[in-house]
N, C-alpha and C positions, 0 to 999 in steps of 0.2 A: 154748220149746223142746218143751215140753208141745200147749200148740194148734197147731202147727206141724206133730204128729204124729197131728192130730185131718181128717180127711176134708174135717168142714165149712169148716176154715179154709182148705184149697185152693178149695174151691168158692166161697165168698167173693170168692178173690182173682182167681181166672178172672170171675165177674160186676163186680167194682174192675175191673179191665183193660179188658174189652171197652164198661163203658162210660168209660171214658176216652178209650179207643182211638177208639171213634166222637165221642166231643165232641172232641176233641183235633183231630183227622184232618180234620173237616169243618168246625169252623169256622174254619183254618190256612188252608184252599184252597177257601172261600167265593167268596169274589168270582172265584175264576178259573173252578171250577162255573159260575156265575150268568152269564160270558161265552161259557165255552168250551159248554156244554150247554144252556143257557136259551136261551144269546144277548141276551143285557141289555146295557145302554149302561153304558160304567163311573161313570157318575155312580151309574146306580141300581142299580148288583151292590154299591155302595160303602156301600148301604142295610143289606147282611148285618151291620154292624157292628154298628151298633144293632140290628136282631131279635137277635142272638148276644148281644150288652149284657142286655135287656130279659129275651128267656128266661130265658139265666141265672141272674139278680134272682130270678125269678119261678119258676124247679123250687128259690131256696133256701132259700124265702118258704114257697113251698105245701110242699115234702113233706117243711119240719123243723117246718110248724107238723101237715102229718099224722101226723107218728111222734109225737105227743103224745098224738091222739086212734085213732091205729090200729096195730097192734103194725110193725116199722120196719121187719120183711122185708117185710111186703106192702106199707108205702111205693113198695119199693125193686122191686119186681112192675111198681105204677102205672108208677114212672118209666122202668122197660125199654119197656113197654109203648109208652108213648107215644115213647118215641126207638123203637122197633119200623116205628110210624107212621108217621116219617119215613123209613124207613129201605127200606121198602117204596115207599113215594112219590120217591123219589133211583131203586128199582132198578126201578120197573117200569111209569112214570106217565111221557108225554111229559110235562116240566115250562114250567107260563105264572113267569111273576114271581110273583102270589099260591101258587101250590101251592108255587115253592117257596123262596119267603121261611117257611112252616108248615113245611118238610118242616125247612128247619133250626133255625125256632127249638124242633123238638121234640125233636132231638137237643140243644143246645142247654141247654135243659131240665132232661132225663136228666142230663146232666153237671154240671147245677150240684150240681141236688139231692140227686144221688151224694155231692157234697165234702162237704156237707150231714148227711147222715143216716149212715155209713157206719161213724165213729166209737162213737158208740150201738150202733152194729147190731152190731163186733168187738166193745165193753163186752155186751151180751147174750150175747155164744155165750159168751166166755170167761173173762168178771170183769172185774171193774174193776183189780184190783193191779198188769195186766202191759200196762194197753191205752196204751198209747204206742209199748211196744214193741212188740208185736200191730198196732200198725196201722200202725209206720210202715213193718214191711216189706211186710203189702198194698200198703199206699199207693207199695211201690215201680210197683205198674203205673202209674202215670200215667208214670216217668220211663220204663216200656217201652210203654207207648198212645202214648207222642207223637211217639217215631221210626217204632216197629213198619207203621203206615199209611204214612207212606212209600214204608221198604222196602219194604212189598206192590205200592203202587203202580208203584215202578220196575223192582223182577222183572220184574210182569205187564201192564206195561201201558196203565197209569190211572186214573184215581175205579175206575170200574165195577169194575174185581177189589180192590181193596178195599173198594170198599161191597158187593160181595156175601161175604167176608170175613165181614169187619160183623153184617151180617145174619144168616150161619150164628151165628159168638159167641152173638147175642142170642136168636135162635131157643135155643140152649142154655144161655143166661142166664134165660131163665123159667122153665125148666124147672127150674134147678138151684132158684131162689129159690121156684116151690110147691111142691117136696120137698124143700127143707133143715133138719131138724129140731137143736137146739142139744141140743151134745151134753150125756152125763146130769149128769152131776157138775153142771157150771154152773147146767143147768133146778137142777136141786135146793136150790142155793147160793142161790138166786134168788129160787125160791118158800119157804126157807127166811126170804131175807129181809124178802120182802115181810111173810111173816105177823108176823114182829118191831117192822112200820111201826104 
């Protein structure tokens, strides 16, 4: 309850929702996008599954390793920018096979990386005592994101409307990740713990 009263909590929640919405929506309709927008045949479009699996795994590994060496919030920003590149391609570029798979990989990379880094990020901001509860509420963004993209697409007429919403949310998320600061009390506790080691 104390964490949820802080603006940083909801900033992190918006960022997580954006990563989940972009990942779950784009991954879920990847084959349809490949066939209807990029005009790939069914066999080639099916390769989207492989691209998603590899990029998702790379996101988890790369962003997980980076988070041991760089501030976690900067790792999250890195993932957001990668995803933003993918959404720029999906929104503004006439896609062919390679550019489509690259855009898809960017989105899947960020999605996998967020799932890996976010528990530690929440612990860094709000402490270890209630990290499972704090992350549990933020993790609701996974469920909300899983259907929100489809709802937007059905209400506003297809993929492109959802791509635009995700694109705007990603810009907001990048700004949030660049400006967010740890709550003062948590920062002081973490510094005191570090000095005691």
